[in-house]
N, C-alpha and C positions, 0 to 999 in steps of 0.2 A: 575144353569146355566151350559150349555154344556162346558166341560173342553176345548174342541177345540176352541169354540168361545171366551172363556176367554183368551186363549193364542194368538189368532189372532192379537189383537191390539199390543201386545208386539213384535210379529214377524214383523208386518208392521213397527213399530218404529225402530227395529233393522236394517231392510232393508234400511230405510230412512237414518239412521246414516251411514251405509256403503256407500251408494251412495254419501252422503255429504262428507265423508272422502276421497272417491276416487276423487271426484271433487276438493276437497281442495288440494290433492296431485298433481292432474293434473295442477291445477293453479300454485302451487309452481314450478313444473317442467317447465311450460311455462315461468314464470318470470325468473327462473334461466337461461333458454336457451336464453332469450332476453338479459339479462345482459351479458352473456358470448359472444354472437354474437356481441353486441355493444362494448364490451371490445376488441375483436379481431379486429374490424374495426378501433378503436382508436389506438390500438397497431401498426397495419400496416401503419397507417397514421403518426406514430411517436409521437402521443400525449400520452406519457407515464403517465403523471399525471392523466388525466381523465380515462385512461385505468385501472390504479391501483384501482380507486374507483369502477369501474364496477366489477372487479374481487373480490374486497372485498365484494361486494353485493352478488356475487355468493357464496362465502364461508359463508356468514351469513345465506343464505338459506340452504346450504348443507356443513357443516363443514368437510365432508369426500370426497369432490370432488378433486381427485388427479390432474385433468387437471387445475382446478382453482389455486391450489397451485403452479403447474408448471409455469403457465403463470405469476402469481404474482412474482415468483422467477426470471423469465426472465426479467421482468421490473426492478426489483432491480439490477440485473446484468448489465442491460443497463445503469443504473444510477451509476454503480460502487459501489453499496452497497453490497459488496461480502459476508459479514457475514450474512446479512439478506437473500440474495439469497441462500446461503448454507443451512440455516435452512428451507427455503421453499421447496427447492428441496428434502431435506432429508424427510420432511413430505410427499411430493408427493410419494416418493419411499416407505415410510412406509405404505401408503394407497394402493399403487399399486406397489408391488415389481418388476413387469416387465415393468413398465412405461419406454419406450424406451428413449425419449428425456430427461426426468428427470434424469435417470441414467447417460446419457452422460454428461449433464451439471454438475451434482454433481461430477462425476468422474474427469472432467477437473479441477474443483476447488480443489479437493483433490490432484490431481497431482501437481498443481501449489503451493500448500501449503506444499508439502513434504510428503503427505500421499500416497506414490506410490502403496503400496500393496492394499490399499482400492480402489484406482483408478482402478487398474487392475480388482478387483472384480466387479466394476460397468461396465467395458467394457465387461467382460465375461458374465454378465447377458444378455446383448443384443446379443452377439455373439453365445450364446447357442441356440437362435432361428434363428438368421440370421448370419451365419458364414462369409458372404461376406459384411456385413454392413460397409460401408466406414468410417462413423463417429466413430464407435466402434473400428475399426482397427487403426484409427488415435489416439484415446485416448490410446489404448494399446501401440502403438508405443511411444507416448509421455511419458507415465509412465515408460516404459522400458528404454527409453533413460535417463530419470532422475535417474533411478537406476544404470546407468553406463554401460548398455549393448548396446552400439551404433550399433554394427553389427546386432543384432536381431531387434533393432528398425528400421533399414533401411529395413530389410526383411518385417517387418509389414507395414511400410509406402509404400513400393512398392505394397504390396497386396491391400492397401487402394486405391492407384492410379489406379490399374488395375480394381478395383471394380467401381470407379468413377473418371475418368481422370480430371474432372472439379471441384472436391471438393477442394476449395481454401485452407482450413486448411491442408488437406493432402499434397497438392503440396508444400505449404510453409514449412511444417515440413520436408518433404523429401529433399527439397533444403537446408534447414538449416543443416540437418544431413550430406549431401554431403559436405557442406562447412566446417563443423566441422572436417571432415576427410581429409580436404585439397583438395578435388576433386572439384575445382571451375569450371572446364569445364562442368561437369555434372550438377552442381547447376545452372549455367547460361543457359545451354541448356534447362533445365526443366522450369526455369522462363520465358525464351523467348517463349517457346511453349505455356505457359499459356497466355502470352500477345497475341499471334497469335490467340489462340482459343477464347479469350475474350478481344478484343481490347478496349472495353469501361469499363472494370472492373478495378476500381482503385487499388484493392488489388493486381492484377497481375502486374501492373506497379510498385507498391511500392515494391513488392517482387523482381522484376528485378533490381530496383534501389539498394536495399540492397545487392544483390549478386554482382552487378557491383562494389559497394563500397568495399565489402570484397576482391574482386579481384584487387583492386587498380585502377580501371577504373573510376576515379572521374568524368570526363566529360560525360561519358555515364550515370553515376548515375544522374547527374544534368539534362541531357536530359530527363530522365524518370520522374523526379520530375516536370520538366516544362510541360511535356505532361499531367501529372495529373492536373496541374493548368488549362491547356487549356480545359480539360474535365469538370472541375468544377470551372469556373472563379469566381463564386459568393460565394465560400466557403473560408473563411479566413484561416482555419487550414492548408491548403496545402501550402499557401504562407509562413506561419510561419515555416512550416517544411523545405521548401527550404532555408529560411533565416538561420535557425539553421545549416543546412548542410554547407552552404557557410562559416559560422562562424567557424565551426569545421575544415574546410579545409583551414583555414587561409586566407579567402577572405572577410574581414569585410566590405569593401566598397560595394561589390556585395550584401551582406546581408542587409546592410543599405538601398540600393536602393530598394530592394524588399519590405522592411517594410515601407519605406517612400511612395512608390507607393500604397501600401495597405491602408495606412491612408488616401490617397487622393481618392482612388477608393471606400472606405467605410467611407464616411465622418461622418456618424451617428453611426458608430460602435466603442464603447469605447474600446473594446478588441484590435482593430487594433492600436489604439493610445498607449495603455498600452504596447503592444508588442514592439513598437518602443522605448518607454522609458526604458523598461527592457533591450533591446539590448544595448542602449547607456550606461546604468549603468554597464552592464556586461563587456563592453569594457574598463572600468576604468574611464570613464568620468562622475563622479558623479554630478558635477555641471551642465554639459550639460544635464544629465537626469532630474535634478531638474528644470532647465529652460524650457526644453521641456514640462514637465508635468504641470508646471505653466501656460504655454501658452495654452495648451489643456484645462486645468481647467477653465481658464478665458474665453476662447472662448465658452465653453459649457454652460455658464450661470447657474452655480449651479448644475452640474451633481454630484449626491451623490457618484457614483462609483469613478469618477476621483478625487473628493475632498478627499474621504477616502484614495485613493491611495497616494495623495499628502501628507496628514497628516502622513501616514505610512512612506513614504520616508523621510519626515522631521525628524521624530523620529529616524529613522535609521541613519541619518546623524548628529544627535545630536542637531538639531534645535528644541528643545522641546518647547520653548516659542512660536515660530511661529506656531508649531503644535497645542498647546493648544488654541491659539487665533482662529485658523481655526476651530477646533473642537467645540469651544464654539459658533462660528458663525453658524456652521452646526446645533447645538442644537437649537439656536434661530430661524433659518429659516426652520426647519424641517416641512415637510408637513404631516407627519404621525407619529404615535407612534413608529413604527418600525425604521424609520430613526433616530428619537430622541434617542431611546434606543441604537442603534448601535454607535452613536457618543458619548453618555454618557459613554458607556462601554469602548470605545477606550480611552477617556479622563481619565477614571479611571485607566487604565493600565499605562498611563504616570505618573499619580500621585503616583501610587504604586512604580514605578521605582525611583521616587524622594523622597520616604519614607514619603509621605503625605497620610498615610493610612486612617486617619479619613475622609479627604476630599474625597478620593476615595470611601470609604464606603458609604458616603452620596449619591454619584452619583448612585452607583449600587443599593442601597436601593430604590431610586426613580424609577429606572427601574423595580425593582421587585414588587413594589406596583402596577404598571400597568400590569405587566406580571410576575406572580410568578414563571413561568417555563423558563424564559429567560436564555438560555444556557450560553451566554457570561457573563452575570451578575453573575450567580451562580458560574461560574468558578473563576471569579475575587474575589468574596466575600469569597469563600473557600480558595483561596490563601492568602488573608488577614488574615483569621482566623488562618492559619498555621503559618504565620509570627508573629502573636500575641500569638503563643503557645496555641491555642485553637482548638486542633484537633477534638474534638467532634462537634463543630459548623461547621467546615469544612466538616466533614463526613456527617452531616445532609444535607448540601447544595448539596454535590456531590451525595448523594442518590436520592435526588429530580431530579437532572439532569439525572442521569443514568436510572431512571424509564422511562423517555421520550426517552432517547437515550442510550440503554445498551452497545453499542459498541463504545462510545466516548473515544478514546484512551487517550487523555490528562487528562480527568476526572479520568479515571481508574488509571493512573500513579500518579496523585495527591492524590487519595484516598489511594493508597499504601503507599505513604509517610506519610500521616496522621496516618495510622495504625502503621507504624514504630515508629512514635513519641510516641505511646502508647505501644511499644514493642509487638505488635500483629502481629508476623511474619506470622502466618497462614493466617490471613485476608489480609495482604499485598500481600502475595503470590497469594491468590485467585484473588485479583484485577488485578495483573499483568498477571496472566494466562488468564483472560478474555480479557485483552488488546492485548495479543499475538494472541488469537483466533480471535479477531476482525481484527487485522492487522498483519498477520504472518511475514511479512518482515520488520516491524517497528523496527529499530535498538535499539532505547533507551529503549523501553519496554522489549525487549529480554535481553538486557544487565542487566537491573535492576532486572529482574527475575533471571538471573544467579547469580547475587550478593546475592540475598536473599537466594537462594538455597545453596550457599556457606556458608552464615552465619548460616544456619540451619544444616550444616554438611552433606549436600547432594551433594557432589562434582560430583558424577556420573550423577545426574539429571542435574546439571549445565552444564556439558559437553555435554549432549544430546541437550540442548537448543543452546549452542554455535556452535556445529557441524551443526545443522540445519541452523543457520545463515550463517555459512561458505559455505553451499551449495548454498545459494542465492548470496553470494559475496565472492568467493574463495580467493581473494587477499587482502581482507580488513585487514589492519594492526592492527586495534583495536581489531577485533574479534580474529585474530591469537594470539595476545599478551594475550588476556583474556584466551584463551584455554591453553596457556603456564602456566599461573598462576594456573589453575586447576591441570595440570599435576604436578606442583611443590608441591601443597598441598597434592597430592596423593603419591608423591614419585615415580611417573611413569617416570623414567629417560630415558627409551627406547623411550617412546612416545614423551618426550620433545626433545630428540636428532633428531627424525624424523621431528618434527615440526620446529626445528632450521634450518635444511637443507632447508625446504620449505621457511622459512623466508629469509634466505640468498640468495636464488635463486630469490624470488619475490621482495625483498626489500634490494638489495645489499648495499645500502648506509646507511642503518639504523643499529644501534648498537644491536638491540634486538636479531637478529638471532645469532650473535656471543656470546652474553650474555647468551642466553638459552643453546647454545652448551657448554659453559663453566660450567654452572650449572649442566647440564646432566653429564659431566665428573666428576665434583666435587661430585655429588651424588653417582656416581659409585666408588668413592674412588680414582679416577685418578687425584689427585690434581695438580701434576706437569704438566700434559697434559692440564689441564684447564687454566693454566696461559696464554698461547698464545691466547686462545679464548677471554679471558677478555681483553688482551692487544689489540687485533684486534678490539674489541668493542669500546675501548677508543680511538683508532686511528680515528674512524669514528665520535664519539661524545665525545670529550675530557672532557666535563663538566658533563657527566652522572654519577650520584652518585652510582647507583646500581652495575654496573660493577666494579667501583673502590673499593667499599667495598668488593665485592666478590673476587677480585684480592688479596686484603690484606689478606683475610681469607685463600686463597689457598697458598699464600706465607708463612704464619705462619704455616700452617699444613705441608708444605714441608720443614720446618725447616730453613726458610730464613727470620728471623725477621727483619734484617737490610733493606732488599729490601721492606718488608711490610711497615716499618716505612717511607721509602722514596716514597711510592706510593701515598701520599696525602690523603689516606683514613681517617687518623686521623684528618684531617682538617674539615671533614664533620660534 
């Protein structure tokens, strides 16, 4: 046989396979494009749930599609799932380091979580190619401001506005920076110009309202909030915002009128009713809030949301028996497994509070038979396990929960406690670090992480955590006090003295500032000078034990045992 003739069928087959492969690739590309386009349509229509599914399909076809990861991240950010959004943006940037929008969104999340230098790097990636990019300049200004350089931040924000005068984030940031510097005239002028340029844009009216409020022009701020409602009369959120503002400004009747009118204008909207109930409760009228909610619940003819809110309020007010009766009725009347599970889990939490752990366990076990991954039931069962000193069982349930929702902060905190019961400090720390990553500003998780770091002898790391929290809430007494405890453990008396000055300035009626000032002096060996600080602390809080004991120690060291004996420290 001719060798060429023998090779020809193989060549034909190879060619056919190549054609088939190309057609297969083309088909995949077409399907991917269709999923992406449909996802964009749904996203622009505000249907984020269905859009998410389309972009998941895109990524199943092409796991290296940076645009798919970016859009998926954008949806998660819209739903305030910031931890997931961060991971998706980061993946988009890994696949395409120059992806403009992914860098900007990733950078903004970094800036807001305190990673200022990394945020600046994201901005610089975009600015390297487009030096006048308004969004990148805004990001760089935001990160620079959060690093403390407000003057340079204003320069950058001005450049952003010059690049795009209508960029709402840029205008808002520049106005906020002006206000921060006390230049309210410039801030209001900037916000007013934004309203003139964009009379139908809600963000512009809201910015002007904020600036008017900062300037003490309450009625002008109210006028802007009312203008927003006139632009969006069918959106409840803006009415709630006006009611909150009235309440903050000491006008509760005006706030109540807004909310009562909203409940009438939106008769089918449960959130409108709950907003009114919450307002009445916040004004101190607990019984009035309960009566109002009872009426709404009765009129709704079995609304699950209103009934669950009523059960929660009854529990908060100590009416557990009535709450249990209502929850049992909800279980009996439930139209779905989901409704029944929610009521059973809520009832279980009441039983746990009443130390009826076995009864509670029966309820959550029933839920988990129907849905082995039910978050609420797993959380309750793990808490029961810890209460019964069975951390291994608790950890097993929490691992199941966290596989479905890795960023569940309460579960991560509970897991940390379970590991602490087993003296597994490293695993407890790991759980709390994950909780802080998921919710950087969540107070309890950060404080617990700092405590574990202190237990592990890592005072410096604990201080980093606490200082980061201080950046989010500079005047928080609990955070400042915790920082002081770290300084004491380190023997950092200079740092403690500086902190004491800040505490005395921000919390002049609290004893802790004077107490820390006395400890700083005592630590430096200035025991006589410390006495007046401890006495000042006791004048503010006469029954505080720590300043009293510290005062006695200083008096003893100063050679004044009689005064120390009369200081009441020995009664403690």
